[in-house]
C-alpha positions as CSV (number, residue, x, y, z in Angstrom):
1,X,10.7,-1.6,16.6
2,X,7.9,-1.5,13.6
3,X,9.6,0.3,10.9
4,X,12.0,-1.7,9.8
5,X,11.3,-5.0,10.5
6,X,11.0,-9.2,9.4
7,X,8.4,-11.1,10.4
8,X,7.7,-15.1,9.1
9,X,4.8,-16.2,7.5
10,X,2.2,-18.0,9.5
11,X,1.1,-20.2,6.4
12,X,4.4,-20.7,3.9
13,X,7.3,-19.8,7.3
14,X,8.3,-17.7,4.5
15,X,10.6,-14.7,6.3
16,X,9.8,-11.2,5.1
17,X,11.8,-7.8,5.0
18,X,8.5,-5.4,6.7
19,X,9.8,-1.5,5.3
20,X,7.9,2.0,6.0
21,X,7.8,4.0,3.2
22,X,5.3,7.2,4.1
23,X,2.5,8.1,6.0
24,X,-0.1,9.6,3.4
25,X,-3.4,11.6,4.2
26,X,-5.8,9.5,1.9
27,X,-8.3,12.4,2.6
28,X,-6.8,13.5,-0.7
29,X,-6.0,10.0,-2.1
30,X,-8.5,8.4,-1.6
31,X,-11.1,10.7,-0.6
32,X,-11.2,8.8,2.6
33,X,-11.2,9.6,6.2
34,X,-8.3,7.9,7.3
35,X,-4.0,8.1,6.8
36,X,-2.5,5.5,4.7
37,X,0.8,4.0,5.0
38,X,3.0,2.6,3.4
39,X,5.8,-0.4,3.6
40,X,6.8,-2.9,1.3
41,X,6.7,-6.4,2.3
42,X,9.8,-8.2,0.5
43,X,9.0,-5.6,-1.9
44,X,5.7,-5.6,-2.5
45,X,3.7,-1.9,-1.2
46,X,1.3,-2.8,2.0
47,X,-1.1,-0.3,3.0
48,X,-2.8,-0.1,5.9
49,X,-5.2,2.0,6.4
50,X,-6.3,4.5,9.8
51,X,-8.7,5.9,10.4
52,X,-8.7,9.8,11.1
53,X,-11.2,9.2,14.2
54,X,-8.3,7.5,15.6
55,X,-6.2,10.7,15.9
56,X,-9.5,12.5,17.7
57,X,-10.3,10.1,20.3
58,X,-6.6,9.5,21.5
59,X,-6.4,13.2,21.4
60,X,-10.2,13.7,23.3
61,X,-8.3,10.2,26.0
62,X,-5.2,11.3,26.5
63,X,-4.1,14.3,25.9
64,X,-2.2,14.1,23.5
65,X,-1.3,13.7,19.5
66,X,-0.9,11.2,17.5
67,X,2.7,11.6,15.1
68,X,3.8,10.4,12.2
69,X,6.3,8.5,13.9
70,X,4.1,6.4,16.3
71,X,1.4,6.1,13.6
72,X,4.3,4.5,11.5
73,X,5.1,2.4,14.5
74,X,1.4,1.4,15.2
75,X,0.6,0.3,11.6
76,X,3.9,-1.5,11.9
77,X,2.6,-3.7,14.7
78,X,-0.2,-4.6,12.8
79,X,1.1,-5.2,10.0
80,X,3.1,-8.0,11.9
81,X,0.2,-9.0,13.6
82,X,-1.4,-9.6,10.5
83,X,1.3,-11.9,9.1
84,X,2.2,-13.4,12.1
85,X,-2.0,-15.0,12.0
86,X,-1.6,-15.5,8.4
87,X,-3.4,-12.4,6.5
88,X,-4.5,-12.9,3.6
89,X,-1.1,-11.4,1.7
90,X,-2.7,-10.9,-1.7
91,X,-4.1,-7.9,-1.2
92,X,-2.5,-4.8,-0.8
93,X,-5.1,-2.8,1.3
94,X,-6.0,-3.5,5.1
95,X,-7.8,-1.0,7.1
96,X,-7.4,-1.0,11.4
97,X,-10.5,-0.4,13.5
98,X,-10.0,2.5,15.4
99,X,-9.8,0.1,18.9
100,X,-7.2,-1.4,17.2
101,X,-5.6,1.7,16.0
102,X,-5.6,2.8,19.7
103,X,-4.5,-0.5,21.4
104,X,-1.7,-0.9,19.4
105,X,-1.0,2.8,20.1
106,X,-0.6,2.5,23.7
107,X,1.2,-0.8,23.1
108,X,3.6,1.3,21.1
109,X,4.4,3.7,23.8
110,X,4.6,1.3,26.1
111,X,6.9,-0.7,24.8
112,X,9.5,2.4,24.1
113,X,8.9,4.3,26.7
114,X,8.1,7.9,25.5
115,X,7.6,9.2,22.0
116,X,11.5,10.8,22.0
117,X,12.3,7.5,22.0
118,X,10.3,6.1,18.7
119,X,12.7,5.8,15.7
120,X,13.4,8.6,13.2
121,X,11.3,8.1,10.0
122,X,14.0,8.4,7.2
123,X,12.8,6.9,4.0
124,X,16.0,5.5,1.9
125,X,16.7,7.2,-0.8
126,X,19.4,4.8,-2.2
127,X,17.1,1.7,-2.2
128,X,15.0,1.3,-5.4
129,X,11.3,1.3,-4.6
130,X,8.6,0.1,-6.5
131,X,5.6,2.5,-8.2
132,X,2.7,2.5,-5.8
């Protein structure tokens, strides 16, 4: 789905390859109330920050949790959307709102049918990674 995909940049028409690398709780790294999802976009690191309040709100609304796999898929969908809409490609970090997280989680669940059908997140350890 959205852990490893290609997308066309709106302005350059360049095909960009996006690959999930990690989910990191930003409380420890940036002192932010967020989960940062890292992607490599054609070899360049790009982070999608997702507010932790979305986890709480999703649980309140549905009684279910946002898993690591679901968060990565929702962040990947967001990344695809911003690239297609002409994002500022010079930025390294993008921040989703709580409502964007909830909407993307809903979209991913609708597309997948159930969290059990989401792809397993396995970093490609044989592929060289750029430093963060």
